[in-house]
N, C-alpha and C positions, 0 to 999 in steps of 0.2 A: 501610530505615534500621533497624539493628539496635539493641536497647535498651540494651545494654550498651557503645554508642560514647560516650556522654556521661554524666559522673557525675548531672547534674540530672534524667535521665530514669528512671524507674523503672518497671518491669513492673506493669501495672494488677492489681488485686484479681480474684479470679475472677468478680465481679460484671459486670465489663466487660473480657471476653475481646477481645484484639487492639487494645488501646489501651495508652497510656502515660500515666503519672500524672505531673503537673506540680504540683510541692508549692506551697503558699502562700508567696508572697514570693520565690519561684524564678523565674528567665527561663532561657531556652535559646534558641540561634540555629540554625535550621535554614537548611542551604546544601546542597540537593541537586545531585548528579551527573547525575540525571536528572529531567525534570518530574514534579510530583505535585501531590496535592490533601491539604491539611492540614484535618481535619474535627474539629468539637469534639463528642465524647461525652458529656460531663458537665460542668457548671459553665459558667464564663463565661471567655474568654481575651482579653486585649490583645495585639493584633497589631499590629507595625510592619514595614513592608517598608523595607529599606535602599535608597538612592537609588542613581542618579539615577532622578529620578521623570518618568514620562512618562504622557501620557494625561490623561483627566478628572479634575478635581480630587477626585472621590471616590474615585479608585483610588490617590491620594498617602497616604503616611504611616501614621497610625494607624488601627486599626479595632477595634472591640469587639464580639467575635462571640459567639453562644450556641449552646446544643444544636442539633446538625443543621446548623449554618451550616459552609460551606467556604471555604478560600482556595486558589487556585492559586499555585503556587510554580514559577518557570520553573527550568531548570537552571541552577547558578550564582548565582542571586538569593538574597539573604539575607532571611530571615523572623525578627525577633525575637518569641519569645511568651511571656507570663507569665500565671499565673491572675489573674484580675480580683478576685476576693474573697481579700482578706488571711487570711481563717480557714478558707476551704474550698480542697480540691485541685480542679484540673480535669484532665480526661482527655480525649486527643485521639488520633485515628488518622492514619496517614499512609499513602495509596494512590497508589502510582507512576501515572502517566498511562499507558494504554494505548498501546503502538506502534502507528502508523498502519499501515494494512494496505497492503502494497506490492502496486502494481498491476503485474500482468505484462502487458507490452506484447506484442501478437503481431507477431511479424516475418516478413513474407512473403518476404523476400530470399531464403532459400536454396529458394523455389519458383518464384519469377518467371522465372529464367534457364532452368530445365527446362521451364518451360511455354511459353516463346518459343521453345525448341527443337523442343517436341512441335508447336506450331502449323505452324512452317516445315517439319517433316516430314510432316506431314499434307497441307500444301499441295503439297510437290513428289510425296509418294505419289498425291495426287489426279491431278494431271497425268499422272504416269505411268501410271495406270490409264486414263485417256481416251485417251492415245497407244496403249495396249495394245488396247484395243476397237478403236479405228479400224485399226489393223494387222491384228487378226483379221478384222474385217469385210473390209477388202481381199482378205486370202487367201482367205476363203471364196466371194468374190465372182467372184474369178479361178479358183478351183476348180470352183466350180458353172457357169459360164459354159461353154456348149458350145463345143468347139474347132471352129474352122473347117478343113475338108479343104483341104488346097492343091488349087489346080485343076491339072490335069493339061493342060499344052498340047497334048498329042497326043490328046486324048479328043475325038472328036468323033461 
């Protein structure tokens, strides 16, 4: 919220940097585009939320808040504030609510299909290796076995 956006808000004196001065008898409406917190830095502020009011009774309508007190304002919600003391100004600050951290979801979809393909390839490869071993064993057995001499029918 820029201090020059509303004529009722004035930049504070150097003793309260980062705050805006709310002159006695003056009111201002805060209606932020993004949620945030209004905090009283000096004095006392009368604050009124614009309706419709929902929730517990102490969340409705008017609040008188002092130094260090905060009020949360949702995006689009209206909060009218004015200095409580008719002779002294109040100073307040506005802090935008931090954006919630984005939770990155881990997606395994790009890995699942290649993993299934690899599992199938390993299974087929295992079968092929087993068949190769059996085939080599048969070849070696046949090669190492002594060859029977054909009997000659005329030898006697």
